[in-house]
C-alpha positions as CSV (number, residue, x, y, z in Angstrom):
1,M,131.8,172.8,78.4
2,T,131.0,169.1,78.5
3,A,127.5,167.7,78.5
4,K,126.3,164.1,79.0
5,K,122.8,162.7,79.3
6,L,122.5,160.3,82.3
7,N,119.2,158.9,83.6
8,G,117.3,161.3,81.4
9,R,119.1,164.3,82.8
10,T,121.7,166.3,81.0
11,V,124.7,166.8,83.2
12,V,126.9,169.8,82.2
13,V,130.4,170.6,83.5
14,I,130.6,174.4,82.9
15,G,134.2,175.0,83.8
16,G,136.8,175.1,86.4
17,C,139.0,177.4,88.5
18,R,142.1,176.9,90.5
19,T,144.6,178.8,92.6
20,P,148.0,179.4,90.9
21,F,150.8,177.0,91.4
22,L,153.5,178.2,93.8
23,R,156.7,176.7,95.0
24,S,156.3,174.9,98.3
25,G,157.1,177.0,101.3
26,T,156.3,180.4,99.6
27,G,153.0,182.3,99.2
28,Y,150.6,179.8,100.6
29,T,152.7,178.7,103.6
30,D,150.3,180.1,106.2
31,L,147.1,179.1,104.5
32,M,145.0,176.0,105.3
33,A,143.5,173.8,102.6
34,Y,140.0,175.2,103.2
35,E,141.3,178.7,102.6
36,L,142.8,177.6,99.3
37,G,139.5,175.8,98.5
38,A,137.5,178.9,99.3
39,M,139.7,181.0,97.0
40,A,139.1,178.6,94.1
41,L,135.3,178.3,94.9
42,S,134.9,182.1,95.1
43,G,136.8,182.5,91.8
44,L,134.5,179.9,90.1
45,L,131.3,181.5,91.4
46,Q,132.5,184.9,90.2
47,R,133.8,183.7,86.8
48,Y,130.6,181.9,85.9
49,R,128.3,184.4,87.7
50,I,126.8,181.7,89.9
51,D,124.7,182.9,92.8
52,P,125.9,181.0,95.9
53,A,122.3,180.7,97.0
54,I,121.5,178.3,94.1
55,V,124.3,175.8,94.9
56,D,122.7,172.5,96.0
57,R,125.8,170.8,97.2
58,V,129.6,171.3,97.6
59,I,131.9,168.3,97.3
60,L,135.7,168.7,97.7
61,G,138.4,166.1,97.7
62,T,141.6,166.0,99.7
63,V,144.4,163.4,100.1
64,L,144.5,163.9,103.9
65,G,142.2,165.8,106.1
66,E,143.5,168.7,108.2
67,P,142.8,168.0,111.9
68,R,142.0,171.7,112.5
69,T,139.1,171.6,109.9
70,T,137.1,168.4,110.1
71,N,135.1,169.1,106.9
72,L,137.2,170.9,104.2
73,A,134.1,171.3,101.9
74,R,131.9,172.8,104.6
75,E,134.6,175.3,105.8
76,A,135.4,176.4,102.2
77,A,131.8,176.7,101.2
78,L,131.0,178.9,104.2
79,A,134.1,181.0,103.7
80,C,133.0,181.9,100.1
81,G,129.4,182.8,101.0
82,I,127.6,179.5,100.2
83,P,124.7,179.3,102.7
84,P,125.0,177.1,105.7
85,S,121.9,175.2,104.5
86,C,123.8,173.8,101.5
87,P,125.1,170.3,102.2
88,A,128.9,170.1,101.9
89,F,131.2,167.1,102.3
90,T,134.7,166.0,101.8
91,V,136.0,162.9,100.1
92,T,139.5,161.4,100.6
93,A,141.3,159.3,98.1
94,A,145.1,159.4,97.5
95,C,145.9,161.1,94.2
96,A,142.2,160.9,92.9
97,S,140.2,162.8,95.5
98,S,139.2,165.7,93.1
99,N,138.1,163.2,90.5
100,V,136.0,161.3,93.0
101,A,134.4,164.6,94.1
102,I,133.6,165.5,90.5
103,Q,132.2,162.1,89.8
104,S,130.0,162.3,92.9
105,A,128.7,165.7,91.7
106,V,127.8,164.2,88.3
107,E,126.0,161.3,90.0
108,A,124.1,163.7,92.3
109,I,122.8,165.6,89.3
110,A,122.1,162.6,87.2
111,C,119.9,161.0,89.9
112,G,118.0,164.2,90.5
113,A,119.4,164.8,94.0
114,A,120.9,168.2,93.0
115,D,120.8,170.6,90.1
116,V,123.9,172.8,90.8
117,V,126.9,171.2,92.5
118,V,130.4,172.7,93.0
119,A,133.1,170.1,93.1
120,G,136.9,170.0,93.2
121,G,139.7,169.6,95.7
122,A,142.2,171.3,97.9
123,E,145.4,170.3,99.5
124,T,148.4,171.8,101.1
125,S,151.8,170.2,100.6
126,P,152.9,170.2,104.3
127,T,149.8,168.2,105.2
128,S,150.2,165.6,102.5
129,R,154.0,165.3,102.9
130,S,153.9,164.9,106.7
131,A,151.6,161.9,106.7
132,S,152.2,160.3,103.3
133,G,155.8,161.0,102.7
134,A,157.5,163.0,100.0
135,R,156.7,160.4,97.3
136,C,152.9,161.3,97.4
137,A,153.6,165.0,97.8
138,R,155.6,165.0,94.5
139,G,152.8,163.1,92.7
C-alpha cells in the first residue's frame, strides 16, 4: 500500500490485479481488450472487497483503441458491474497508458473530484501489432 498527501488529501493506492500472461495466439485470442479489462477490474473489486457502487471513476489506458469498442473503460466498467452512472474514460499513450491512467486517478482524488477511482490498462497483442508494428507489441 502506498500513501501520499496531495492538496491536503491523502491518496492511497491499495493494490493491483492483472490477468495472467499468456503466449500470443493462445487463451485470450478471441477476447477483446475490454473483456480482459473487465476480468482484471472484477478481480480487483473482489480481492479488495470494493462495492462497485462506491467507485467514482474508472480510467483505463490502452496503446490503441479497438474500433469495435469506442471507450474501453466504459465497456469494462459496465461488464464488471460498475453502475452506468460512474464516469469512465480511456487514455491512449504508447507504452505508458496505464501509468497515465493511474496518474489521472491520483490527480482526481487529490483535487477532490473523486474518492474511489479504479485505474489501469488493457491491451490485446493483435490490436497493437497490426497498427504499431511488431516492435511496439514486443515492448
